[in-house]
N, C-alpha and C positions, 0 to 999 in steps of 0.2 A: 176370571169368572167371579158371575154376580151370582150373589145369594141372599138372601135374607138375613138378619141378623143373627148370630150364633157366639155373643159373648163368652162360652164357655170355651172358645177357640181362637179367641182374640180377634173374630170376627165380627168386627161395627160399621154400622152405618154412616155416610156420609151426616147425616141427621142426629145423632148420638155424638160426634165428634165437630160438630162445627162446621159442618161443609167439606168439601171435597175439591183438590188440585187437578183433579182426574177427568176429562169431557170426552164421551164417547159419538162419533160420529159416524154413520152409517148409509148408506146406497141403498135404498130398497125401488121395488118396480113401482109402487104407489104411497107416497107420503102421506098423502090424506087418510087413507084408510090405514095405514099404519099408526100415523098422530090419533085418527080418531079412537080407535082398537085400546091406547094404551090410554087414553084422557077416560075411557070408557071402565079402565083397571082402577083410575085413580091417582093417572099422571094428571099436574099440571101443565099448561101452557104457557112459556118463558115465550115462543113469540111464535107467534099464529104463522099458517103455512101460509107462504106466497110466492109467487115467480121476482126470481131475483136476477139480479143485472149481469151475472156470470154464466147464465145458461142452466142452472139449478132452481127446480122449485123447494122449495126449503122451508123447514120449522124447528123451532128447539121445545124441550119438553124437560118435567123435572117428575121421575117417575117416585111412586109413591115413598120411597126409602133414601132419598135424599139424589141417586142418580141424575146428573146433568147426558141429554141425547141429544145429537144434533142430526135432523132427518133431511135426507134429499133424496129427490128423483131425477137426473139428469132430463131437462127436456131440449135444449139443443144448446148447438156447437157454433163458435163465436171464434170469427178471426183474431187475432190480434190486435187488430185495427178495429172491430168492430166491440170488442172486451171493453179498450180505453176508451173507446165511445163513451158506451153503459156506464162505465165508471165514475166518469167526468159526469152524467146527468146524474145517477144516482149520488154522488154527494156533491153537488154544487150547491144544495140548501143545508147540506150537514151542518 
């Protein structure tokens, strides 16, 4: 459960405790719309939404409380061979 900070119940935000080991990952129908909506509500973009080699459109944000969210929309299925080739291409300049 995520909620606003409530110190009286020892419910502290990641910003208060210096970060969090937890990351949340969501698949949604429209990642661009969800990330734009989150930014309008005070989230900070950590990784802009882009098409990724594994077949998702993906981005990540940090909400105003310090929780980190990875958000994706699946856009295409890849065979194992296609995925391997796409990964090699993506990481050849890394």
